[in-house]
PANU-585090 format. One line per 3 residues: their letters; for each residue x, y, z of N, C-alpha, C. Coordinates in pm, 1 decimal. Layout:
BEGIN
A> X,Y,Z,X,Y,Z,X,Y,Z; ...
//
This chain:
BEGIN
MEM> -5363.3,1700.1,-12625.6,-5445.3,1749.9,-12697.2,-5366.6,1855.3,-12864.7; -5422.9,1820.0,-12927.4,-5405.8,1869.7,-13045.6,-5377.0,2022.5,-13052.2; -5361.4,2108.8,-13163.4,-5377.6,2290.0,-13130.5,-5511.9,2342.6,-13227.7
IDI> -5586.0,2223.6,-13281.0,-5690.2,2235.2,-13324.1,-5772.3,2206.3,-13238.4; -5791.2,2155.5,-13162.3,-5877.1,2098.9,-13009.4,-5857.6,2236.8,-12934.5; -5767.4,2316.9,-12886.3,-5743.9,2441.7,-12809.8,-5766.1,2550.4,-12895.0
GII> -5791.6,2557.4,-12978.4,-5833.4,2658.3,-13147.5,-6010.4,2656.0,-13086.0; -6024.8,2530.6,-13102.3,-6201.8,2498.5,-13109.7,-6264.5,2571.6,-12977.6; -6212.2,2538.8,-12849.9,-6246.6,2523.6,-12747.0,-6262.0,2691.6,-12680.1
LIG> -6109.3,2759.7,-12756.1,-6115.2,2942.3,-12691.4,-6237.6,2988.0,-12795.9; -6285.1,2956.3,-12945.2,-6325.7,3040.5,-13043.5,-6528.2,2957.8,-12919.7; -6545.6,2865.8,-12899.3,-6657.5,2846.6,-12826.9,-6651.3,2955.1,-12719.4
LIV> -6558.1,2943.4,-12576.4,-6515.4,3009.4,-12498.6,-6563.6,3235.5,-12575.5; -6496.9,3241.3,-12657.5,-6546.2,3377.8,-12725.3,-6660.5,3406.0,-12716.4; -6767.6,3301.6,-12790.9,-6912.9,3297.5,-12865.7,-6958.6,3325.3,-12715.8
IAV> -6980.3,3245.8,-12629.7,-7027.7,3283.1,-12504.3,-7010.5,3365.7,-12444.5; -6887.0,3466.6,-12469.4,-6869.1,3580.5,-12344.4,-6950.7,3673.5,-12452.1; -6899.3,3682.7,-12665.5,-7007.0,3799.9,-12688.8,-7153.2,3813.1,-12631.8
GFK> -7212.3,3676.2,-12646.5,-7358.6,3665.1,-12571.8,-7394.4,3753.7,-12446.3; -7318.5,3804.6,-12387.0,-7330.7,3809.8,-12246.5,-7269.8,3979.4,-12272.7; -7261.6,4048.4,-12353.6,-7158.6,4141.2,-12370.3,-7180.8,4231.2,-12412.5
KIK> -7229.7,4382.3,-12440.6,-7251.3,4470.9,-12592.7,-7120.0,4480.7,-12555.4; -7082.4,4539.5,-12727.1,-6953.1,4599.8,-12756.9,-6904.1,4753.2,-12770.7; -6947.4,4864.3,-12760.7,-6928.9,5014.5,-12719.0,-7101.7,5036.5,-12806.7
GVK> -7186.3,4958.8,-12704.3,-7319.2,5013.7,-12764.4,-7402.9,4921.6,-12833.1; -7287.0,4848.2,-12916.3,-7340.3,4758.6,-13039.4,-7434.4,4641.1,-12965.1; -7573.6,4604.1,-12988.3,-7628.0,4475.7,-12922.5,-7573.4,4358.0,-12968.7
APL> -7497.8,4252.0,-12904.7,-7464.5,4175.0,-12890.9,-7535.4,4070.1,-13009.9; -7501.3,3953.5,-13179.3,-7506.9,3951.1,-13230.1,-7589.6,3803.5,-13214.6; -7567.8,3772.0,-13096.2,-7661.3,3664.6,-13046.7,-7686.9,3635.6,-12880.0
SPM> -7816.7,3619.7,-12883.3,-7904.8,3648.7,-12751.8,-7779.2,3518.0,-12678.3; -7797.6,3563.9,-12494.7,-7707.9,3476.7,-12395.6,-7718.5,3287.8,-12442.5; -7879.0,3296.6,-12463.3,-7883.5,3125.5,-12469.5,-7813.5,3102.5,-12609.0
WSV> -7835.8,3133.5,-12692.7,-7832.7,3081.4,-12823.9,-7671.3,3129.1,-12803.0; -7574.2,3208.5,-12780.6,-7448.9,3204.0,-12730.7,-7412.7,3094.6,-12611.3; -7440.2,3039.7,-12525.3,-7413.9,2956.9,-12445.2,-7461.9,2819.9,-12578.0
IIG> -7554.9,2762.6,-12578.9,-7552.4,2643.7,-12723.7,-7461.1,2641.4,-12795.6; -7402.3,2778.7,-12867.2,-7283.1,2729.3,-12996.4,-7216.6,2735.7,-12898.3; -7179.9,2812.5,-12816.0,-7036.5,2821.4,-12753.6,-6986.6,2697.5,-12661.1
GAL> -7094.7,2621.1,-12641.9,-7080.8,2487.8,-12554.4,-7017.2,2384.2,-12622.2; -7151.4,2414.1,-12790.9,-7108.9,2238.2,-12862.3,-6962.2,2292.5,-12935.2; -6914.4,2408.9,-12963.5,-6815.3,2447.2,-13007.8,-6701.7,2343.0,-12946.0
ILG> -6689.8,2392.7,-12789.9,-6626.3,2379.8,-12658.6,-6657.3,2209.9,-12673.5; -6726.2,2110.5,-12685.6,-6780.9,1971.6,-12631.4,-6676.1,1958.9,-12759.4; -6707.2,1981.1,-12894.7,-6660.8,1954.4,-13006.1,-6489.4,1946.8,-13032.6
GLY> -6447.3,2036.6,-12933.6,-6300.4,2056.6,-12903.4,-6269.3,1943.9,-12833.6; -6339.6,1881.6,-12734.1,-6280.3,1808.8,-12630.7,-6320.4,1676.6,-12667.5; -6394.2,1673.3,-12733.0,-6422.4,1491.1,-12772.0,-6412.7,1460.0,-12957.7
GTA> -6498.0,1551.9,-12982.4,-6502.2,1505.1,-13160.1,-6377.9,1516.2,-13190.7; -6288.0,1574.5,-13226.2,-6199.0,1570.3,-13332.4,-6142.3,1432.4,-13330.9; -6145.2,1350.6,-13262.2,-6043.5,1236.0,-13297.3,-6169.6,1171.6,-13409.9
NLS> -6330.8,1195.3,-13347.1,-6380.9,1123.9,-13480.3,-6375.5,1165.7,-13632.3; -6377.5,1310.5,-13609.0,-6364.9,1393.4,-13722.3,-6267.0,1354.5,-13792.8; -6123.1,1326.2,-13703.9,-6010.8,1243.6,-13802.9,-5975.8,1169.2,-13868.2
DLW> -6105.6,1113.7,-13855.6,-6086.7,947.3,-13903.2,-6162.0,958.8,-14039.0; -6224.1,1084.9,-14039.0,-6301.2,1072.5,-14149.7,-6198.4,1154.2,-14246.9; -6063.7,1169.8,-14246.6,-5945.1,1247.2,-14320.6,-5874.4,1154.3,-14310.0
TTD> -5904.4,1034.6,-14241.3,-5763.4,944.1,-14271.7,-5815.0,861.4,-14399.8; -5669.1,831.1,-14441.1,-5692.5,763.5,-14559.2,-5658.8,598.9,-14569.2; -5753.0,515.1,-14536.8,-5708.4,336.2,-14555.0,-5561.2,293.7,-14612.0
DTT> -5514.6,248.7,-14505.5,-5354.8,180.0,-14558.3,-5352.0,77.5,-14601.3; -5333.7,50.1,-14701.0,-5392.2,-161.1,-14703.8,-5268.0,-241.0,-14715.0; -5124.1,-152.0,-14688.0,-5012.0,-207.1,-14695.4,-4969.8,-290.8,-14573.5
TPV> -4935.9,-429.7,-14601.4,-4959.2,-541.2,-14496.2,-4839.6,-525.6,-14429.2; -4836.8,-529.5,-14335.5,-4668.1,-531.8,-14233.3,-4575.5,-594.0,-14283.1; -4444.3,-645.5,-14260.8,-4422.8,-730.3,-14307.6,-4372.6,-746.1,-14176.4
STI> -4342.7,-882.7,-14137.0,-4302.5,-934.4,-13999.0,-4224.4,-1065.0,-14053.6; -4106.6,-1119.5,-13902.0,-4071.7,-1194.1,-13912.5,-4063.0,-1306.5,-13815.0; -4098.0,-1413.7,-13828.5,-4169.5,-1511.7,-13790.2,-4001.7,-1592.5,-13694.6
VDT> -3962.2,-1590.1,-13540.1,-3874.2,-1645.1,-13440.0,-3964.2,-1695.2,-13369.8; -3867.7,-1831.1,-13377.1,-3885.1,-1919.5,-13263.0,-3867.7,-1895.7,-13134.9; -3978.4,-1919.8,-13027.3,-3923.0,-1903.6,-12927.8,-3820.9,-1999.5,-12853.2
GDC> -3754.6,-1974.3,-12757.0,-3642.2,-2037.2,-12684.3,-3709.9,-2171.8,-12681.4; -3849.6,-2258.6,-12658.3,-3841.3,-2360.9,-12636.3,-3891.0,-2473.3,-12755.6; -3904.5,-2381.2,-12893.5,-3985.8,-2436.5,-12986.6,-3875.6,-2501.4,-13147.1
CEF> -3745.2,-2505.1,-13069.4,-3648.7,-2591.2,-13196.5,-3703.4,-2718.5,-13183.9; -3688.1,-2812.9,-13295.3,-3673.5,-2947.6,-13288.1,-3543.4,-2957.7,-13311.5; -3501.4,-3077.6,-13241.8,-3318.7,-3152.6,-13276.2,-3311.4,-3266.7,-13350.1
DIT> -3218.5,-3310.2,-13426.8,-3161.0,-3391.6,-13513.2,-3091.8,-3529.2,-13381.7; -3130.2,-3631.4,-13365.4,-3070.7,-3694.1,-13255.0,-2996.1,-3795.1,-13305.4; -2892.7,-3870.7,-13318.5,-2809.5,-3966.0,-13328.3,-2726.4,-4052.9,-13234.5
PSV> -2796.4,-4167.7,-13190.4,-2804.8,-4228.6,-13090.7,-2660.1,-4350.9,-13146.5; -2569.9,-4387.4,-13014.1,-2472.2,-4496.8,-13061.9,-2455.6,-4530.3,-12894.5; -2334.7,-4673.1,-12921.0,-2304.4,-4693.1,-12822.8,-2179.7,-4713.4,-12825.3
SSS> -2092.7,-4676.3,-12688.8,-1937.8,-4696.2,-12682.0,-1883.2,-4784.4,-12586.5; -2024.5,-4938.0,-12567.0,-1925.4,-5013.8,-12464.2,-1954.6,-5116.5,-12527.4; -1925.1,-5257.4,-12490.6,-1960.4,-5343.9,-12589.5,-2039.8,-5436.6,-12558.2
EAT> -2124.1,-5398.4,-12440.5,-2235.2,-5500.4,-12427.0,-2373.4,-5444.6,-12450.4; -2354.5,-5344.7,-12535.5,-2515.0,-5285.3,-12563.3,-2485.3,-5291.8,-12687.1; -2629.9,-5279.0,-12704.1,-2642.5,-5340.0,-12867.5,-2757.7,-5212.2,-12902.6
LNS> -2718.8,-5148.8,-13046.0,-2848.6,-5070.7,-13085.6,-2929.6,-5145.1,-13179.5; -3050.8,-5158.2,-13224.8,-3115.4,-5212.3,-13321.2,-3117.6,-5128.7,-13444.2; -3152.0,-5186.4,-13581.1,-3092.7,-5078.1,-13715.3,-3180.8,-5030.0,-13724.2
DET> -3318.8,-4970.1,-13654.7,-3396.6,-4839.6,-13661.1,-3328.7,-4733.1,-13589.0; -3234.9,-4765.0,-13470.3,-3171.3,-4674.6,-13403.7,-3300.1,-4594.9,-13296.9; -3359.8,-4745.9,-13223.9,-3441.7,-4725.1,-13142.7,-3449.6,-4767.4,-12967.2
KFT> -3372.3,-4861.2,-12990.5,-3330.4,-5005.0,-12919.3,-3203.1,-5037.5,-12862.6; -3165.6,-4986.7,-12731.2,-3050.1,-5059.2,-12685.5,-3085.1,-5164.4,-12610.9; -2982.8,-5252.6,-12638.0,-3033.0,-5401.5,-12528.5,-2861.4,-5391.0,-12503.4
VSA> -2919.7,-5428.3,-12331.2,-2784.6,-5450.1,-12232.1,-2829.5,-5583.8,-12213.7; -2732.7,-5731.3,-12234.0,-2740.8,-5828.2,-12151.7,-2640.2,-5884.9,-12116.1; -2634.8,-5988.3,-12025.1,-2524.7,-6021.9,-11964.4,-2580.0,-6200.4,-11909.3
YAN> -2418.6,-6211.3,-11876.3,-2454.4,-6370.0,-11794.6,-2448.3,-6328.2,-11642.7; -2518.3,-6423.7,-11548.9,-2543.2,-6405.0,-11417.1,-2514.1,-6528.8,-11377.0; -2430.3,-6541.8,-11252.4,-2403.0,-6621.4,-11171.1,-2486.2,-6578.7,-11024.9
TTA> -2592.1,-6681.9,-11043.4,-2675.5,-6677.0,-10948.6,-2708.0,-6735.9,-10810.2; -2552.4,-6763.4,-10777.0,-2558.4,-6792.7,-10664.1,-2414.3,-6663.0,-10538.5; -2342.6,-6635.7,-10658.6,-2259.0,-6526.0,-10625.0,-2369.4,-6403.8,-10625.4
HTI> -2463.2,-6391.5,-10703.9,-2525.3,-6256.0,-10776.2,-2387.3,-6177.0,-10872.5; -2301.4,-6207.2,-10913.1,-2261.5,-6089.8,-10965.8,-2271.9,-6144.0,-11132.2; -2244.2,-6026.8,-11209.3,-2253.7,-6084.2,-11380.9,-2142.3,-6014.5,-11459.8
TEN> -2136.7,-6122.2,-11549.9,-2006.4,-6068.7,-11633.3,-2068.1,-6055.6,-11792.9; -1986.7,-5965.2,-11834.2,-1976.0,-5955.5,-11989.4,-2031.4,-6100.3,-12064.9; -2119.9,-6129.9,-12167.9,-2147.4,-6199.6,-12275.9,-1997.9,-6273.7,-12270.2
DNT> -1906.9,-6267.7,-12292.3,-1816.8,-6331.1,-12373.2,-1718.1,-6389.8,-12191.2; -1812.4,-6372.2,-12069.2,-1763.7,-6434.6,-11939.5,-1658.8,-6306.4,-11911.6; -1651.3,-6231.6,-11952.8,-1503.8,-6105.1,-11893.3,-1588.1,-6045.8,-11827.0
TWV> -1452.0,-5942.1,-11796.3,-1545.9,-5857.7,-11644.6,-1635.6,-5782.0,-11670.2; -1744.4,-5748.5,-11611.7,-1872.7,-5649.1,-11658.5,-1845.9,-5537.1,-11680.4; -1906.2,-5423.3,-11755.4,-1857.2,-5291.4,-11808.2,-2003.8,-5260.8,-11779.2
NPV> -2047.5,-5166.8,-11725.4,-2191.8,-5080.9,-11731.7,-2174.4,-5001.8,-11837.1; -2312.6,-4983.6,-11917.5,-2329.9,-4994.7,-12021.3,-2311.7,-4836.7,-12036.9; -2273.7,-4756.8,-12146.0,-2238.0,-4629.1,-12209.4,-2296.0,-4623.7,-12339.1
LQF> -2383.7,-4514.3,-12326.9,-2470.5,-4489.2,-12427.9,-2444.8,-4295.5,-12498.5; -2400.9,-4307.7,-12605.3,-2388.4,-4215.7,-12683.9,-2510.1,-4148.9,-12745.0; -2520.0,-3991.7,-12746.1,-2655.5,-3932.3,-12842.3,-2591.5,-3777.0,-12871.9
VIK> -2539.7,-3796.4,-13007.2,-2521.7,-3661.4,-13078.8,-2630.4,-3552.8,-13114.8; -2637.7,-3442.8,-13047.6,-2733.4,-3354.1,-13092.4,-2750.0,-3265.2,-13147.0; -2806.6,-3220.8,-13233.5,-2823.7,-3097.0,-13366.4,-2905.1,-3010.8,-13371.0
PEI> -2973.6,-2907.0,-13336.4,-3058.9,-2791.5,-13379.7,-3087.8,-2870.4,-13523.1; -3271.8,-2857.7,-13540.0,-3283.9,-2863.6,-13702.6,-3319.8,-2717.4,-13752.3; -3249.3,-2690.1,-13852.8,-3281.1,-2563.5,-13911.2,-3415.1,-2567.8,-13993.5
STS> -3510.2,-2461.2,-13948.1,-3620.8,-2406.7,-14030.0,-3606.7,-2265.9,-14077.5; -3704.4,-2214.1,-14210.7,-3709.4,-2077.1,-14187.9,-3746.5,-2009.9,-14105.6; -3777.6,-2108.5,-14044.3,-3814.6,-1963.3,-13890.6,-3716.9,-1996.2,-13741.4
TDT> -3607.6,-2068.5,-13806.7,-3559.4,-2076.1,-13671.5,-3467.0,-1931.6,-13622.7; -3411.6,-1891.3,-13506.1,-3321.7,-1792.7,-13505.0,-3184.4,-1790.7,-13468.3; -3100.2,-1796.6,-13544.2,-2991.7,-1791.6,-13566.2,-2869.3,-1740.2,-13431.1
TTA> -2993.2,-1677.8,-13310.0,-2871.6,-1629.0,-13255.2,-2957.6,-1700.6,-13081.3; -3080.5,-1791.6,-13126.6,-3110.4,-1829.6,-13006.8,-3046.6,-1946.4,-12967.6; -3046.7,-1962.5,-12835.3,-3017.0,-2098.3,-12751.3,-3114.3,-2172.2,-12740.4
YPI> -3173.0,-2302.7,-12787.0,-3257.0,-2338.3,-12741.1,-3219.6,-2459.4,-12683.8; -3341.7,-2442.1,-12580.2,-3296.5,-2551.2,-12503.3,-3366.2,-2709.1,-12544.8; -3269.1,-2795.3,-12499.6,-3329.6,-2952.2,-12458.5,-3371.8,-3046.3,-12380.8
YYE> -3431.9,-3112.5,-12289.5,-3423.2,-3182.6,-12183.5,-3437.3,-3300.7,-12197.8; -3393.7,-3393.0,-12141.4,-3372.4,-3533.3,-12137.1,-3360.7,-3595.4,-11962.2; -3372.5,-3717.0,-11987.0,-3425.8,-3778.0,-11864.1,-3439.7,-3918.6,-11919.7
VTN> -3396.8,-4008.8,-11807.9,-3452.9,-4126.2,-11764.1,-3573.6,-4162.4,-11749.7; -3682.3,-4155.9,-11787.0,-3781.8,-4191.7,-11719.1,-3863.9,-4247.1,-11622.2; -3760.3,-4374.1,-11587.8,-3824.2,-4456.7,-11480.2,-3688.2,-4514.0,-11398.3
PEL> -3638.4,-4398.5,-11333.8,-3493.4,-4454.2,-11262.3,-3505.5,-4572.2,-11205.1; -3600.9,-4574.6,-11114.0,-3620.5,-4675.6,-10995.9,-3664.9,-4802.2,-11046.0; -3645.6,-4832.0,-11174.0,-3671.2,-4991.9,-11228.9,-3619.0,-5077.2,-11155.2
TSS> -3713.6,-5234.7,-11180.7,-3659.2,-5302.2,-11093.3,-3623.4,-5434.1,-11152.2; -3598.7,-5519.7,-11094.0,-3589.6,-5685.0,-11135.7,-3636.8,-5754.0,-11042.7; -3671.7,-5872.2,-11054.8,-3758.9,-5949.6,-10956.2,-3724.3,-6087.1,-11029.2
DGT> -3714.3,-6178.0,-10892.0,-3659.2,-6325.6,-10883.1,-3792.2,-6430.0,-10874.7; -3876.4,-6363.3,-10893.3,-4016.9,-6383.9,-10866.0,-4083.5,-6402.9,-10735.3; -3987.2,-6327.3,-10636.7,-4048.6,-6294.4,-10444.7,-4018.9,-6183.5,-10438.7
DTY> -3943.8,-6132.4,-10441.8,-3921.2,-5964.6,-10444.8,-3820.6,-5903.9,-10535.4; -3855.9,-5754.4,-10527.0,-3777.7,-5712.1,-10651.2,-3721.0,-5632.7,-10577.6; -3595.4,-5596.5,-10693.8,-3492.7,-5534.2,-10685.2,-3449.8,-5422.7,-10753.3
KMF> -3380.4,-5275.1,-10723.3,-3355.1,-5148.8,-10797.9,-3231.7,-5184.8,-10917.9; -3285.1,-5128.7,-10989.6,-3204.3,-5201.5,-11096.6,-3025.5,-5112.3,-11107.1; -3062.6,-4955.1,-11084.6,-2922.5,-4898.0,-11061.5,-2898.6,-4860.1,-10930.2
TKS> -2739.5,-4848.9,-10937.4,-2689.8,-4782.9,-10817.4,-2764.4,-4682.2,-10724.5; -2739.7,-4649.7,-10651.5,-2759.3,-4503.8,-10588.5,-2627.0,-4481.9,-10474.8; -2618.1,-4343.1,-10507.3,-2459.5,-4300.1,-10407.4,-2530.7,-4137.3,-10431.3
GGN> -2512.6,-4081.3,-10309.7,-2493.5,-3949.5,-10226.2,-2664.8,-3878.1,-10267.2; -2753.1,-3996.1,-10246.9,-2890.7,-3948.8,-10332.0,-2893.5,-3988.7,-10466.0; -2836.5,-3984.2,-10533.2,-2842.4,-3983.8,-10667.9,-2853.7,-4159.6,-10731.5
RQL> -2987.5,-4191.5,-10822.0,-2952.3,-4313.5,-10888.5,-2839.1,-4224.2,-10953.0; -2740.8,-4348.9,-10993.0,-2617.6,-4353.9,-11077.9,-2674.6,-4370.2,-11238.8; -2745.0,-4299.8,-11240.1,-2770.0,-4268.2,-11437.2,-2709.6,-4104.2,-11455.0
IWS> -2577.3,-4162.4,-11511.1,-2523.3,-4002.0,-11506.0,-2529.6,-3923.8,-11655.1; -2522.2,-3806.4,-11623.1,-2533.6,-3772.5,-11796.5,-2425.3,-3673.5,-11785.0; -2309.5,-3648.4,-11893.2,-2172.1,-3578.8,-11895.4,-2185.2,-3518.6,-12070.4
GDG> -2091.6,-3434.2,-12052.6,-2052.0,-3420.0,-12214.0,-2109.7,-3227.0,-12176.7; -2176.1,-3182.9,-12087.3,-2271.6,-3030.3,-12096.5,-2263.9,-3031.0,-11930.7; -2106.9,-3069.5,-11868.9,-2140.9,-3056.0,-11696.3,-2184.4,-3211.4,-11682.6
TSY> -2226.2,-3248.4,-11543.6,-2261.3,-3355.6,-11516.8,-2427.0,-3366.4,-11423.4; -2484.7,-3471.5,-11491.9,-2619.3,-3447.8,-11389.3,-2638.6,-3587.3,-11393.7; -2756.4,-3616.9,-11284.3,-2819.5,-3750.3,-11252.5,-2940.0,-3753.7,-11296.5
VDG> -2971.4,-3867.7,-11364.0,-3110.7,-3907.6,-11405.0,-3182.7,-3822.1,-11519.7; -3182.5,-3674.4,-11496.5,-3211.3,-3566.7,-11598.4,-3141.7,-3459.6,-11597.5; -3133.9,-3411.3,-11707.1,-3090.7,-3269.5,-11708.2,-3123.3,-3149.1,-11845.7
TSA> -3075.3,-3046.2,-11893.5,-3123.8,-2960.8,-11988.1,-2974.4,-2914.0,-12049.5; -2938.8,-2856.5,-12170.6,-2898.7,-2811.9,-12239.0,-2957.0,-2722.4,-12307.6; -2836.0,-2633.7,-12412.1,-2906.0,-2547.6,-12501.7,-2815.1,-2528.4,-12602.5
LVV> -2843.5,-2493.2,-12747.6,-2741.2,-2489.3,-12803.4,-2781.5,-2416.4,-12963.8; -2745.9,-2357.1,-12989.5,-2769.8,-2228.0,-13079.5,-2727.5,-2319.6,-13252.0; -2780.3,-2276.7,-13352.1,-2819.3,-2355.3,-13460.8,-2685.0,-2419.6,-13558.9
TDN> -2602.4,-2357.2,-13503.7,-2471.9,-2380.9,-13558.5,-2372.3,-2503.0,-13519.4; -2457.1,-2507.9,-13332.6,-2409.6,-2623.4,-13199.2,-2419.4,-2747.2,-13247.9; -2348.1,-2877.9,-13195.8,-2380.3,-2965.9,-13170.2,-2306.7,-3019.2,-13008.9
LTL> -2358.0,-3153.0,-13002.6,-2378.0,-3158.7,-12832.9,-2336.9,-3322.8,-12856.2; -2227.9,-3387.6,-12787.1,-2274.5,-3536.9,-12735.4,-2307.8,-3552.1,-12647.5; -2396.9,-3655.0,-12566.0,-2432.9,-3624.5,-12423.9,-2418.0,-3805.2,-12412.9
TLT> -2326.7,-3820.0,-12297.0,-2358.3,-3942.4,-12300.4,-2380.4,-3977.0,-12132.6; -2430.6,-4111.0,-12170.5,-2519.9,-4159.9,-12033.0,-2511.6,-4268.6,-12001.7; -2395.5,-4268.6,-11886.9,-2373.1,-4393.4,-11831.5,-2446.2,-4486.3,-11704.6
MTC> -2499.4,-4604.5,-11715.5,-2599.0,-4681.4,-11641.7,-2535.4,-4749.7,-11551.3; -2538.7,-4737.9,-11434.7,-2418.2,-4791.4,-11346.8,-2549.4,-4890.4,-11280.7; -2538.2,-5038.7,-11358.5,-2597.4,-5143.0,-11279.7,-2556.2,-5193.6,-11143.7
SQD> -2715.6,-5224.9,-11102.5,-2623.9,-5324.7,-10960.1,-2628.0,-5478.2,-11013.3; -2489.7,-5474.5,-10986.3,-2503.0,-5646.5,-11031.8,-2550.8,-5769.9,-10994.2; -2600.3,-5721.8,-10845.6,-2669.0,-5807.2,-10722.9,-2802.5,-5841.0,-10780.7
SFS> -2866.9,-5715.6,-10822.6,-2996.1,-5659.5,-10848.3,-3017.5,-5747.7,-10999.1; -2931.0,-5733.3,-11142.1,-2920.8,-5738.3,-11235.8,-2905.1,-5919.8,-11250.0; -2827.1,-5987.4,-11190.2,-2831.3,-6084.5,-11162.0,-2930.1,-6222.8,-11115.4
RME> -3029.7,-6091.9,-11045.2,-3185.9,-6209.8,-10990.1,-3296.0,-6205.9,-11050.6; -3286.8,-6171.1,-11253.5,-3388.8,-6133.8,-11287.0,-3468.4,-6296.0,-11322.0; -3558.5,-6322.0,-11282.4,-3593.4,-6478.7,-11274.0,-3629.2,-6549.7,-11401.1
NTY> -3609.6,-6522.2,-11517.7,-3587.0,-6575.8,-11666.1,-3534.6,-6507.4,-11766.3; -3416.2,-6589.0,-11789.1,-3342.3,-6509.4,-11906.7,-3429.7,-6498.3,-12069.7; -3358.8,-6384.8,-12150.7,-3442.3,-6322.9,-12259.1,-3550.9,-6264.5,-12191.7
DPV> -3585.8,-6215.8,-12099.4,-3698.4,-6193.6,-12063.8,-3682.8,-6040.5,-11995.4; -3695.9,-5908.9,-12058.9,-3582.3,-5783.6,-12028.3,-3686.9,-5706.9,-11924.8; -3652.0,-5611.6,-11873.2,-3685.6,-5516.8,-11810.0,-3651.6,-5404.0,-11885.7
TCY> -3753.9,-5314.3,-11860.3,-3699.8,-5189.4,-11962.5,-3712.8,-5056.8,-11920.6; -3657.5,-4961.1,-11946.5,-3644.2,-4820.1,-11902.6,-3636.6,-4722.2,-12023.5; -3674.0,-4646.7,-12020.7,-3673.8,-4514.1,-12122.2,-3599.3,-4391.7,-12112.5
IRF> -3531.9,-4344.2,-12248.7,-3456.9,-4219.0,-12237.9,-3555.6,-4133.6,-12294.9; -3565.8,-3982.2,-12257.3,-3657.0,-3923.6,-12363.3,-3616.5,-3774.1,-12363.6; -3597.4,-3734.1,-12459.5,-3533.3,-3617.2,-12558.0,-3645.4,-3500.4,-12541.4
YNT> -3663.8,-3388.7,-12509.5,-3811.7,-3310.6,-12572.9,-3814.9,-3199.2,-12511.0; -3893.8,-3095.1,-12594.5,-3860.1,-2953.9,-12572.5,-3999.1,-2915.6,-12480.8; -4057.4,-2822.3,-12476.2,-4200.8,-2767.6,-12390.4,-4306.0,-2711.5,-12525.6
CGW> -4230.7,-2753.7,-12673.2,-4375.0,-2714.5,-12754.9,-4421.9,-2893.1,-12805.5; -4402.9,-2979.1,-12748.5,-4472.4,-3106.9,-12825.1,-4391.5,-3205.9,-12869.0; -4297.3,-3140.3,-12883.7,-4154.3,-3244.3,-12949.3,-4067.5,-3314.7,-12854.6
SET> -4093.6,-3452.7,-12905.2,-4024.6,-3521.2,-12828.3,-3935.5,-3667.2,-12891.0; -3852.0,-3736.3,-12836.5,-3801.8,-3884.1,-12913.9,-3773.4,-3943.7,-12767.8; -3793.3,-4086.9,-12793.8,-3752.7,-4163.5,-12707.0,-3694.7,-4327.7,-12732.7
YEV> -3592.0,-4347.8,-12660.7,-3534.4,-4432.4,-12691.2,-3581.2,-4545.0,-12541.9; -3541.0,-4735.5,-12572.1,-3575.5,-4817.4,-12492.6,-3477.1,-4839.0,-12479.3; -3480.5,-4914.0,-12344.5,-3351.1,-5030.3,-12367.9,-3358.9,-5096.7,-12256.2
DFM> -3321.5,-5224.6,-12316.0,-3409.3,-5315.0,-12244.8,-3236.3,-5375.6,-12188.2; -3275.4,-5422.5,-12059.8,-3196.8,-5538.2,-11969.5,-3237.8,-5669.0,-11982.6; -3167.6,-5776.6,-11991.6,-3151.8,-5900.6,-11934.2,-3083.5,-5983.4,-11931.9
LVH> -3075.6,-6125.8,-11910.1,-2955.3,-6240.7,-11904.5,-2951.0,-6329.1,-12022.6; -2864.7,-6351.4,-12067.7,-2889.8,-6467.0,-12191.2,-2822.5,-6566.4,-12123.2; -2780.0,-6572.8,-12025.7,-2713.9,-6754.9,-11967.4,-2717.5,-6705.8,-11811.3
TYT> -2738.6,-6822.8,-11732.0,-2749.1,-6847.3,-11543.8,-2669.4,-6951.8,-11590.5; -2532.0,-6958.6,-11454.8,-2490.2,-7006.4,-11393.8,-2453.7,-7029.5,-11251.0; -2431.6,-7126.6,-11196.0,-2412.4,-7130.6,-11051.5,-2286.2,-7154.7,-11035.6
//
């Protein structure tokens, strides 16, 4: 409570007291009724009126406060540069689709590279950099999430279906590395001065891959990078046979 509030309340109490007492034979200047009315009004004013009166004495401040816009931890977008680090995979000119092709022995149910050499599982790489904007906080580590969206991808021979990726220890062998190791999906966090190279090794089941019913008829999985504010980038990965033999 402000000092001015206390003063008004004290004056109100004095006015009430004066109305009920004569001082040295002098008649009180106010009757008890009026002393209660006036004193009570002063007390109520001290308790409740000061805030409203102070508004009358306050001048408008038209100065606009300066604010700094800072992205939250999930609201940075990222620049991604994809590439392949193994010979059996190719990347299209738009850098949106990978193609993984193989030769298949349909009797032994094995696959080889297109040049009939030993099969090597596809290894895809992604260089990730945060995109800097006027609202980017240079001290915040911005998370990026990544996943193979359909790890249970299957191939078919026209009769049965077969899982395209091997499983070990309860995990589909879609192995992310470069910031620790994770299976199928993961997350990393980067400040704007960082860059990160993520590697995805896709361990194919040769038996399943070799059972595709038709050559040049791919099965497709997708790799997605995203944040929780609406940004995402998706890459297609097509697996297909280009030649079969027995």
